[in-house]
N, C-alpha and C positions, 0 to 999 in steps of 0.2 A: 081427707087424704092429702098428703103433702104434694106440692106442685113443682118442686125444684130440688136440686141436689148440689148446692154450691161447694160443699166440702166432701162429697161422697166418695171421691177417688183418691183422697190424700193419705190415708193412714199408712198403708204399706209403702207408698212411694215417698213418704217422709224419711224412710231409711236412706233413700238416695239423695234427697234434698239436704240432709244434714252432713253430707260429706264435706271435707275441707275444700274451700273454694280454690285453693291452690292445686288441688289434686286433679289429675286428668285420668278418669276411670275407664274411658272407652278404648284406651290403647295402652299397650305395654311400652315402657320407655325404650326409645330406639337405641340399638347397639349393633355394631358390626358383627359381634359374636356374643353369645350369652355368657354371663359370668359363671353360671353353674349349670351343668348338664347331668341329669340323672338318667341312666340308660338301663332299662330292663331290670330294675332293682326288685329283688324278692327277699323275704325274710321269714323264716319259720323257727318256732320254738318247739323243738322235738318234732312231732308229727302235725303240729298246729300251724298252718300258714297264717302269717299276720299281714304281710305285704305281698302283692302278686303283680309282677310285671309293671312296675311304676316307671314311667318315662316322663320327664318333666324338665323344663328349662326355666332359669331365673335370669332376667336381664340385669344389666348394670343399672343401679338406681331404682330398682323395682321394689314395690311393697307387695309381696305375694303372701296370701293367707292360705294355710292348709286347714280346711274346715271339715269337721266330721263329728258324729256322735261318739260317745264313749265306746271304746273297743274297735274303732275304725282303723287304727294303726297310725294315727297322725303323730303322736309323740315318739313312737318307734322310728318313724321316718326321720324326724328331727334329730334323734339321737344318733342315727346312722350317719347323717350329714356331718354332725359334730365330731364323730369318731368315738362316741361312748358305746356304740353297738356296732357289730360287724354284720354286713349283709350276707345272706346265703348265696346270692348270685347277683350279677349286674355290676355296674361300675359308676363312679361319680367323678366327673371332670370339672375342675375349677380353673378358669383362666387358661385353658388348653392343657393343663397338667392333671393327670389322674391322681386323686387324693384319697381314695377309699383304702389304699394300702399304707397311708401315713398315720402316725399317731396324732391325737387331737392337737397337741401343742405346735405342730408343724402345718396346720391347715389355714391359718389366718381367718379362722372362724371363731366367733365368741357367742356364748349362750347366756340369755337371761332366763332364769327359771321362775316357776310359779312362786316358790319360796326363795326369797332374795339371798338368804344365807350370808348376811352381813356379820362381820366379826363384832360382837357386842363390846369387847374391851378396847377396840380401836376407834379413833375418831372418824368422822365422815371422810376427811381428806386421806387418812391412813388407809381406810377401806378402798378408796378409789385407786390409790397408788400402790396397793399391795403387790399386784402382778408385776409392776415395773420394778419394785424393790427386789422381788424374787429374781427378776432378770438382771439384776445388778446394774441398773442404769445409774449414772451420776445423780447425786441428790438434787443438784440444781435443775437438771433436765426433768427429773420426776416432779419437782415442785411446779415447773412451768406447765407440764402436760396435765397435771392434776388440776391446776387453776383453770386451764382451758376447758377441761372436761366438765368441771363444776359450773363454769360460766355457761356452757352449752345447755345444761339442764336447769339453769336458774337456781343453783344451790350454793353459790359462793358464800353467802352469809352464814351457812351452817357448817362450814369446813371444820370447825373445832368441836362440834357437837358429837355426842355418842348416838348410835342408832336408836336406843331406847327413848331418846328425848325428841325424836321427830316422828311425824305422822306416817301412816302407811303409804300415802301418795308420795311423800318425800323420800321414803325408803326405796320406792320403785324408781324414782329419779336417780338415786345414788347407785342402784344396781345397773341402771343404764349407763351412767357415767363410768362405772368400773369396767363395763364391757367396751365402751367406746374409746377409753383412754389407750387401749392397746392397738387402736387403729386397724380393726379387722376390715376385710373386704366384704364380709357377709356377717350379719347379725341374726342369730336365731333367737326367737322369743317363744317360750313355752307357757302359754296362758298367764302372762305376767300381771294381768289386771283382775284376775278372778277373785282375789282376796279383798278387793276394794268394794266399798258400798256403791250403790247404783249411781248416785249423783257424781261422786268422785271418779267413778269408772268412765262415765260419759265425758267428763272433763279431760281425763287422761287419754282417751281415744283421740281427741282432737289434738292434744299436745304432742302425743307420740307420732301422729301422722305428720304434724308440722315439723317436728324434730328430724324425722326421716328425710323429709324434703330438704331441710337445711343442710344436713351433713352429707347427703347424697350417697349414703351406703345402702346396699340392698338389704332388705329385711325379709326374713321368712318367719311368719307369725302363725302360731298354732292356737286355735280356739274351737270351742264347740258352740259358740254363740253366733248365730247367723246375722243378727243385727250388727254386732261388732265387726264381723267380716265385711258387711256391706258398706259400713261407714268408712273403713280405713284402707281398703285394698285397691291396688291397681288391677289385680286379678285374684280370683278365688279358685283353689284346687279342692274340689269336694271329694272326700274319700268315703267309700262305703265298703265295710268289711274287707279292707285291704286293697281295694281297687279304686282307680280314679273314675268317678262317675261323670264329671264334667270339669273342664278348666276354661274359664272365661272371665271377662270383666263383670263387675257387679250388675251393671245394667243388662248385659247379655244373659247372664245366668238367671236373672229375675224375669226378664221379659221374654226370653227364648229358652226356657229350660229344655234340656235334651231328653230327659226321662221323667216318668211319673214321680220317682223318688226325689229328684232335684226340685220339681215343682212343689212337692209337699214339704220338703225340708226347708226351702227358702221361702219364708212367708206363708200365706194361706192360699189355697186354691180349691177350685171345684174340678174334679176329674170327671169328664164326661165320656162314657164308653158307648160306642155305637157302631154303625156300619156306613161305609162309603159306597155309593153306587151311582154310576153315570154322573159323576161330578157333584153329587149332593151328599153331605154328611147328615145322618139321622141319629139322634140320641134321644130315644123315647119320643116325646112330642115336639122336640126341638129339631129344626133342620136348617141348613145353610149351604151355600155353594162353596166348593173347595177344589183345589187343584190336585188333590191326592188321588192315587189309583184306587180302583175298587177293592174292597176288603174291609176287615175290621179297622176301626179308628179309635184313637184315644186322644183326648184333648184336655189341655189345662186352661181354665178360665178363671182369672183372678176375680175375687169378690168386688173389688173397686171398679172393675170394668163392666159390671152390670149396673145399669142406672134406671131411674124412673123413665118410663116411655114418654117420648115427646109427641106432640100432635102431628109433627111432620112425618115421622116414621122413616121413610126412605128405604135404604137397603139393610137396615138392622134386623136382627132376629128378635121378634116381639113375643112375649108370653105373659100369662097371668098366673098368679099364685097367691096362696093364703099365708100370712105371717104366722109362724109357729112360735118363735122365740126371738128375743132381742137381747143383746149384751152391750152394755155401755162401755165405750172406750174413749171417753173424753170428748174430743171434737167429732167423733164418728160413732156409729152404732153398727154392730154386726148382726144382721138379721138372718134367720133361717126361714126360708120360704119354700112351701110345698106346692108343686104344680098339680094340675088335675089328675095326671097319670101317676102320681106318687113320687115323682122326682123331687128331691130336696136340694136346694142350692143355697150357698152363703152369699149374702149381698152386703157390701159395705157402703153406708150412706151417711148423710149428714145427721148429726145427733138431734134427736127429737124424743120427747118423753113418751108420747102415746102412739106408737106404731101398732096398728091392729087391722084386722079384716083383710080384704083382698087388695092386691096391688098389681099394677101393670108395669112391666119391666121390659128392657131391651138391652142388647149388646151387639157390638160389631163382629161380623164373622172373622175379621182379622185378629180379634182378641182371643179367639178360640185356637190356641197354639197346639199343633200336633206334637205329641210326645211319644217316646217308646215306652212300652210297658217295662217295669222294673222287675226282673226275675228275682226270685228268692235265691240268695246265694248261700251256699254252705261253706264252712271253713275247711272241712275235710273232704 
């Protein structure tokens, strides 16, 4: 039987450790007034509600990610901010001015789409400067701004190349340069990394976050990838069926999920359902002291917060279980452990080939985080 767990709590928290060192994820960038305010926004297509009562603020210089599964309404929300869709109700205010009644070209908002839509017959420089040319800026000014934008995304050497001659990651940089050259106050990004392979995608996550910090422009980034959201964001706005489930920093949303849905969507968790009575929570054979009022209780317990029981014990919740299954995850293993009363929990621990038999485990009562039950929501 193993006697220690040196790497047992690292797997999910690696999501947080890989964030850019220059990023401050526990706080929204300070600002006297938010750059963007979304107030009571709703959108329906016919009788089908897609967004319901969305209220959200974006600070100056903030990297905000709108996260959600397919059909949650995240792209529709982005398109309404950009002006490509109109809201059924509510309003959008930017810099103190209401913009939801303005056409897209008057909003000082640019969008980078999943498909970069570069003109194949134009060079990289011509693609970047296309919007400036349409705006009829002087040629010398266009050349200067294009050079600055290409330098910003480290693509100056490819100015004369055609899009077909550069890689997917380089095309993504060109799409960013084309958006940034117009000097928007807000940049919207609709899953721009989804077409990249896994290795390049991870590299671009770091580069994009670094670029956002460098240029100081507010980014609103849409993705369905929770790891991507954790790595890049100052805050995450998690959408579920057109409603905001929680808005918080990555650390807050991971460590203190508001609902069962959030706890399950962001990483892995054990949901423990039980009863609270006289300051004690009881979930089958497990029990611990809590400050909650008497009544039903639901708790999120992350697998990496369950560890091999130490000899000291102390104020931890200790229990014994039999290993049913193990899944290899590189430096860690995800174990499925069944207690004597039938309760099955997931445990993340250090990687080891032969986990078997019974095992003594423990967790801190503080790691059993109370969450609200997630109601089943209907669109109609």
